[in-house]
VEXDREN-2710 file (C-alpha; in Angstrom, 1 decimal):
% VEXDREN-2710
k/r/px/py/pz
1/UNK/112.1/47.8/99.4
2/UNK/115.6/48.4/97.7
3/UNK/115.7/50.5/94.7
4/UNK/116.3/48.6/91.3
5/UNK/119.4/49.1/89.5
6/UNK/118.7/51.0/86.1
7/UNK/120.1/49.1/83.6
8/UNK/119.8/51.5/80.8
9/UNK/121.6/53.7/82.6
10/UNK/124.6/51.5/83.4
11/UNK/124.5/50.8/79.6
12/UNK/125.2/54.4/78.9
13/UNK/127.8/55.0/81.3
14/UNK/129.8/51.7/79.7
15/UNK/131.6/53.8/77.1
16/UNK/132.3/56.6/79.4
17/UNK/134.1/54.1/81.8
18/UNK/135.8/52.5/79.6
19/UNK/137.2/55.5/78.1
20/UNK/138.1/57.1/81.4
21/UNK/140.4/53.7/81.9
22/UNK/141.9/54.0/78.4
23/UNK/142.8/57.6/79.3
24/UNK/144.5/56.3/82.5
25/UNK/146.6/53.8/80.4
26/UNK/144.5/50.8/80.3
27/UNK/144.8/48.6/77.6
28/UNK/141.2/47.8/75.4
29/UNK/141.2/44.1/76.4
30/UNK/141.8/44.2/80.0
31/UNK/140.2/47.3/80.6
32/UNK/137.0/46.1/78.9
33/UNK/136.9/43.0/81.2
34/UNK/137.1/45.4/84.0
35/UNK/134.5/47.2/83.2
36/UNK/132.4/44.2/82.7
37/UNK/133.4/43.3/86.4
38/UNK/132.6/46.7/87.7
39/UNK/128.9/46.1/86.5
40/UNK/128.4/43.1/88.2
41/UNK/129.4/45.0/91.5
42/UNK/127.0/47.6/90.6
43/UNK/124.3/45.7/90.1
44/UNK/125.5/43.6/93.4
45/UNK/125.7/46.6/95.4
46/UNK/123.8/49.4/94.3
47/UNK/120.3/48.2/95.4
48/UNK/121.5/48.1/99.0
49/UNK/123.7/51.5/98.9
50/UNK/123.2/53.3/95.7
51/UNK/126.3/55.7/94.5
52/UNK/126.1/59.7/94.8
53/UNK/127.9/59.4/91.3
54/UNK/127.2/56.3/89.5
55/UNK/130.4/57.2/86.6
56/UNK/132.9/58.1/89.2
57/UNK/132.0/54.9/91.3
58/UNK/132.1/52.5/88.1
59/UNK/135.4/54.2/87.0
60/UNK/136.7/53.9/90.6
61/UNK/135.7/50.0/91.1
62/UNK/136.6/49.1/87.2
63/UNK/140.1/50.9/87.9
64/UNK/140.8/48.6/91.0
65/UNK/139.7/45.4/89.1
66/UNK/142.0/46.4/85.8
67/UNK/145.1/47.0/88.5
68/UNK/144.2/43.6/89.9
69/UNK/144.4/42.0/86.9
70/UNK/147.5/44.0/85.6
71/UNK/149.2/42.8/89.2
72/UNK/148.4/39.2/88.6
73/UNK/149.7/39.2/85.0
74/UNK/152.5/37.6/84.1
75/UNK/153.6/40.9/82.1
76/UNK/153.1/42.9/85.3
77/UNK/156.6/44.4/85.0
78/UNK/155.8/45.8/81.5
79/UNK/153.0/47.6/82.9
80/UNK/154.2/48.8/86.4
81/UNK/154.5/52.4/85.2
82/UNK/150.3/52.2/84.9
83/UNK/150.2/50.6/88.1
84/UNK/152.1/53.4/89.9
85/UNK/150.6/56.1/88.1
86/UNK/147.4/56.1/89.0
87/UNK/145.7/59.7/88.7
88/UNK/144.3/61.8/91.6
89/UNK/141.6/63.2/89.8
90/UNK/139.1/61.3/87.2
91/UNK/139.4/62.3/83.5
92/UNK/136.1/63.2/82.0
93/UNK/136.2/61.2/78.7
94/UNK/135.6/63.4/75.8
95/UNK/132.9/63.3/73.0
96/UNK/135.2/61.5/70.4
97/UNK/136.0/58.9/73.0
98/UNK/132.8/57.0/72.6
99/UNK/133.2/57.4/68.9
100/UNK/136.6/56.0/69.0
101/UNK/135.3/53.0/71.2
102/UNK/132.8/52.4/68.2
103/UNK/134.9/52.6/65.6
104/UNK/137.5/50.3/67.6
105/UNK/135.0/47.6/68.1
106/UNK/133.7/48.1/64.3
107/UNK/137.5/47.6/63.1
108/UNK/137.8/46.2/59.2
109/UNK/140.3/43.2/60.9
110/UNK/136.9/41.9/62.6
111/UNK/134.2/39.8/61.1
112/UNK/130.9/40.9/61.4
113/UNK/129.9/38.6/64.0
114/UNK/132.8/39.6/66.3
115/UNK/132.3/43.2/65.7
116/UNK/128.5/43.0/66.5
117/UNK/129.7/41.1/69.8
118/UNK/132.4/43.4/71.0
119/UNK/130.0/46.5/70.2
120/UNK/127.5/45.3/72.3
121/UNK/129.9/44.4/75.6
122/UNK/131.8/47.4/74.9
123/UNK/129.6/50.2/74.2
124/UNK/126.3/48.2/74.5
125/UNK/127.3/47.2/78.4
126/UNK/125.7/43.8/77.6
127/UNK/127.4/40.7/79.6
128/UNK/128.6/37.9/77.4
129/UNK/125.7/35.9/78.6
130/UNK/123.1/38.2/77.5
131/UNK/124.9/38.8/73.8
132/UNK/124.9/34.7/73.8
133/UNK/121.4/34.1/74.3
134/UNK/120.4/37.2/71.9
135/UNK/122.3/35.1/69.3
136/UNK/121.2/31.8/70.6
137/UNK/124.6/30.3/70.9
138/UNK/126.4/29.0/74.1
139/UNK/127.8/31.7/76.6
140/UNK/131.2/29.7/76.2
141/UNK/131.2/30.1/72.1
142/UNK/130.4/34.2/72.7
143/UNK/133.0/34.6/75.2
144/UNK/135.4/32.7/72.8
145/UNK/134.5/35.1/70.3
146/UNK/134.8/38.2/71.9
147/UNK/137.9/37.0/73.6
148/UNK/139.5/36.5/69.7
149/UNK/138.0/39.8/68.6
150/UNK/140.0/41.6/71.7
151/UNK/143.0/39.9/70.8
152/UNK/142.9/40.9/67.2
153/UNK/142.7/44.9/68.3
154/UNK/145.7/44.8/70.3
155/UNK/147.9/47.2/68.5
156/UNK/145.4/48.0/66.2
157/UNK/145.3/51.8/64.7
158/UNK/142.5/53.4/63.3
159/UNK/144.1/55.4/60.3
160/UNK/141.5/53.7/57.6
161/UNK/139.1/56.5/56.4
162/UNK/135.2/55.8/56.5
163/UNK/135.2/54.6/60.1
164/UNK/131.8/55.8/60.9
165/UNK/130.2/53.8/57.7
166/UNK/131.9/50.8/59.1
167/UNK/130.4/51.3/62.5
168/UNK/126.8/52.0/60.9
169/UNK/127.1/48.6/59.0
170/UNK/127.7/47.0/62.5
171/UNK/124.4/48.7/64.1
172/UNK/122.6/47.9/61.4
173/UNK/123.5/44.2/61.7
174/UNK/122.6/44.4/65.3
175/UNK/119.2/46.0/64.2
176/UNK/118.3/43.5/61.7
177/UNK/118.5/40.5/64.5
178/UNK/115.5/41.5/65.8
179/UNK/114.4/40.0/69.4
180/UNK/115.4/36.8/71.0
181/UNK/116.1/36.0/74.4
182/UNK/116.1/38.7/77.2
183/UNK/117.6/41.6/75.3
184/UNK/115.6/43.4/72.6
185/UNK/118.3/43.8/69.9
186/UNK/115.9/46.2/68.2
187/UNK/115.6/48.5/71.0
188/UNK/119.4/48.2/71.9
189/UNK/120.5/49.2/68.4
190/UNK/118.0/52.1/68.3
191/UNK/119.6/53.3/71.9
192/UNK/123.2/52.7/70.3
193/UNK/122.1/54.5/67.2
194/UNK/120.9/57.2/69.0
195/UNK/124.0/57.8/70.9
196/UNK/126.2/57.4/67.8
197/UNK/123.7/60.3/65.6
198/UNK/124.6/62.4/69.0
199/UNK/128.3/61.9/68.3
200/UNK/128.7/62.4/64.7
201/UNK/127.1/65.0/62.1
202/UNK/127.5/62.3/59.5
203/UNK/124.2/62.4/57.5
204/UNK/124.2/58.6/57.3
205/UNK/124.0/58.0/60.7
206/UNK/120.7/60.4/60.8
207/UNK/119.9/58.4/58.2
208/UNK/120.1/55.0/59.6
209/UNK/118.6/56.3/63.0
210/UNK/115.7/57.6/60.6
211/UNK/115.5/54.0/59.0
212/UNK/115.4/52.2/62.4
213/UNK/112.5/54.6/63.9
214/UNK/110.2/54.4/60.8
215/UNK/110.7/50.4/60.8
216/UNK/110.3/49.9/64.1
217/UNK/107.1/51.9/64.0
218/UNK/105.6/49.1/62.0
219/UNK/106.5/46.6/64.5
220/UNK/103.5/45.9/66.5
221/UNK/101.3/45.4/63.5
222/UNK/103.7/42.6/61.9
223/UNK/102.5/39.4/63.7
224/UNK/99.1/38.1/64.5
225/UNK/98.4/36.6/68.1
226/UNK/99.6/33.3/67.2
227/UNK/103.0/34.6/66.0
228/UNK/102.5/34.5/62.4
229/UNK/103.6/36.9/59.7
230/UNK/101.0/39.8/58.5
231/UNK/102.1/41.4/55.5
232/UNK/102.5/44.9/54.8
233/UNK/99.4/45.7/52.7
234/UNK/97.2/43.7/55.4
235/UNK/98.6/45.3/58.5
236/UNK/96.4/47.4/60.9
237/UNK/97.8/50.6/60.4
238/UNK/96.2/52.1/63.4
239/UNK/98.7/49.9/65.4
240/UNK/101.8/51.8/63.6
241/UNK/103.3/53.8/66.5
242/UNK/103.0/57.5/64.5
243/UNK/105.2/59.1/67.6
244/UNK/108.1/57.1/66.0
245/UNK/107.1/57.7/62.6
246/UNK/107.1/61.5/63.3
247/UNK/110.4/61.4/64.8
248/UNK/111.8/59.2/62.0
249/UNK/110.3/61.7/59.1
250/UNK/112.2/64.5/61.2
251/UNK/115.4/63.1/61.5
252/UNK/115.4/61.9/57.9
253/UNK/114.4/65.6/56.8
254/UNK/117.3/66.9/58.7
255/UNK/119.6/64.1/57.0
256/UNK/118.4/64.7/53.5
257/UNK/118.8/68.8/54.2
258/UNK/122.6/68.2/53.9
259/UNK/122.7/66.9/50.4
260/UNK/124.9/64.2/50.9
261/UNK/122.4/61.3/50.1
262/UNK/123.7/57.7/51.2
263/UNK/122.0/53.9/51.3
264/UNK/120.6/54.4/54.4
265/UNK/119.0/57.8/53.8
266/UNK/117.4/56.4/50.9
267/UNK/116.1/53.3/52.7
268/UNK/114.7/55.6/55.1
269/UNK/113.1/57.8/52.3
270/UNK/111.4/54.3/51.3
271/UNK/110.1/53.6/54.6
272/UNK/108.6/57.2/55.2
273/UNK/106.6/56.8/52.1
274/UNK/105.1/53.6/53.3
275/UNK/104.5/55.5/56.7
276/UNK/102.7/58.2/55.3
277/UNK/100.2/55.8/53.6
278/UNK/97.2/55.6/55.4
279/UNK/96.0/52.5/53.9
280/UNK/98.1/50.1/51.2
281/UNK/96.0/51.6/48.2
282/UNK/97.4/55.0/48.9
283/UNK/101.1/53.9/48.7
284/UNK/103.0/56.4/46.6
285/UNK/104.8/53.7/44.4
286/UNK/105.9/55.9/41.7
287/UNK/107.8/58.0/44.3
288/UNK/109.3/54.8/46.2
289/UNK/110.4/53.5/42.9
290/UNK/112.2/56.5/42.2
291/UNK/114.1/56.1/45.5
292/UNK/114.9/52.6/45.0
293/UNK/116.4/54.0/41.5
294/UNK/118.8/56.3/43.6
295/UNK/119.2/53.4/46.1
296/UNK/120.4/51.2/43.5
297/UNK/122.6/53.6/42.1
298/UNK/124.4/54.1/45.4
299/UNK/125.1/50.2/46.5
300/UNK/123.9/48.5/43.3
301/UNK/123.1/45.6/45.7
302/UNK/120.6/42.7/44.5
303/UNK/118.4/43.0/47.2
304/UNK/117.5/46.5/46.5
305/UNK/117.2/45.4/43.0
306/UNK/114.3/42.5/44.1
307/UNK/112.9/45.3/45.7
308/UNK/112.9/47.7/43.0
309/UNK/111.0/45.0/41.2
310/UNK/108.2/44.9/43.6
311/UNK/108.0/48.8/43.4
312/UNK/108.2/48.9/39.5
313/UNK/105.3/45.8/39.7
314/UNK/103.1/48.3/41.7
315/UNK/104.2/51.3/39.8
316/UNK/103.9/50.4/36.4
317/UNK/102.5/46.6/36.1
318/UNK/103.1/43.1/37.6
319/UNK/104.5/42.3/34.3
320/UNK/107.4/45.0/34.3
321/UNK/108.3/43.8/37.9
322/UNK/108.6/40.2/36.5
323/UNK/110.4/41.6/33.5
324/UNK/112.9/43.0/36.3
325/UNK/113.2/40.0/38.6
326/UNK/114.1/37.9/35.6
327/UNK/117.6/39.8/35.3
328/UNK/118.4/38.6/38.9
329/UNK/119.9/35.3/40.0
330/UNK/116.9/33.0/41.2
331/UNK/119.4/31.9/44.0
332/UNK/118.9/35.2/45.3
333/UNK/117.0/35.2/49.1
334/UNK/112.8/35.9/48.5
335/UNK/113.4/35.5/44.8
336/UNK/110.6/32.8/44.7
337/UNK/108.4/34.8/47.1
338/UNK/108.8/37.9/45.2
339/UNK/108.1/36.3/41.5
340/UNK/104.9/34.4/43.4
341/UNK/103.6/37.7/44.7
342/UNK/104.1/39.7/41.2
343/UNK/102.7/36.8/39.7
344/UNK/99.6/36.8/41.8
345/UNK/99.3/40.6/41.3
346/UNK/98.9/39.6/37.5
347/UNK/96.4/37.0/38.2
348/UNK/98.5/33.9/37.5
349/UNK/97.4/32.1/40.6
350/UNK/98.5/28.5/39.7
351/UNK/102.0/29.7/38.9
352/UNK/101.9/32.2/42.2
353/UNK/100.6/29.1/44.3
354/UNK/103.6/27.0/43.4
355/UNK/106.0/29.8/43.7
356/UNK/105.3/30.3/47.4
357/UNK/105.4/26.4/48.0
358/UNK/108.7/26.9/46.6
359/UNK/109.6/29.7/48.5
360/UNK/108.6/28.0/51.7
361/UNK/111.7/25.5/51.2
362/UNK/113.7/28.2/51.1
363/UNK/112.6/30.2/53.9
364/UNK/115.2/31.4/56.3
365/UNK/112.7/31.0/59.4
366/UNK/109.7/29.4/60.6
367/UNK/107.6/32.2/60.7
368/UNK/108.5/33.0/57.0
369/UNK/108.1/29.1/56.1
370/UNK/104.5/29.0/57.3
371/UNK/103.6/32.1/56.1
372/UNK/104.8/31.1/52.4
373/UNK/102.9/27.9/52.8
374/UNK/100.0/29.7/53.9
375/UNK/99.9/31.8/50.9
376/UNK/100.1/28.5/48.6
377/UNK/97.4/26.6/50.3
378/UNK/95.3/29.9/50.3
379/UNK/95.5/30.0/46.5
380/UNK/95.4/26.3/45.7
381/UNK/92.2/26.0/47.7
382/UNK/90.3/29.0/46.0
383/UNK/87.0/27.9/44.3
384/UNK/87.6/26.5/40.9
END
């Protein structure tokens, strides 16, 4: 039986191969296309004839693809020096090259959606078809998005400070997309985040990795067999992945020891406190509220303040949580759902049912809508 191509290994090699081509003088856009073509060749040939050195094979094939593209291009004369100056030895890309690729794909000139798509292609090694399926758009649409992104990057320089923070925002967006299609974007985001965390000593990179691990640890308990959502207090905590919790907590502790607190570290600390509670009743809401105070001080995000209202409702009283919520615009996503939850905590069940039904009309997906309708129905059907 022919061996199966290790897709994870292929994806890990992508930034190294792309960096090698750029070292040789290739432009980013053409080099990235050449690497994708080399991946297709690898999937086609490796099961029958696996190479001794996978990276060297990919660099060799990708370089040939690049040269073919250059020779057939109308601007061939402008690139003749590259074509005729092929190096004898394959350069070993430095660690910084991969970090540079991350920063290039997350350039401020790109829209968030374009940055996500380009990162998944150039650093993640996913095909255009896989990315399109994950985002539930036609492949042609995704191809156009990636092409436009690469055109924008032509000649772009990276003198702006805070490049790593921009990269983290892109990976956070990928993580939050969850699962769709044949690519699990949660798993893919963690794989890329592990890679990035190994390239930079930025404490927020460690903080985001910790947040991803701690959040993913609860994933097996989040949905029932029928696909319906299970809220955190009702989850079966024996299903939580304790190995991911231990790893995430250790990564977080290393980040916090640097004494350079950022938003991802604060979010990870909140997730760690939830993960540490053996039951919902044992949750340390006072500490969680303190961490939300830190988070709001760092980002002043309306979503963070909304979550802080829930924490205050638990740590102090439902009324205090509702008072906090009243200071936020009711157009905020999940405002009605949060109000319903706090009213139910206070015993205002009729108002809670009304707000749950209202939240269902504003839900961003079917699972959330069904959950809100179920909550409303549960309260409306209670014995009088």
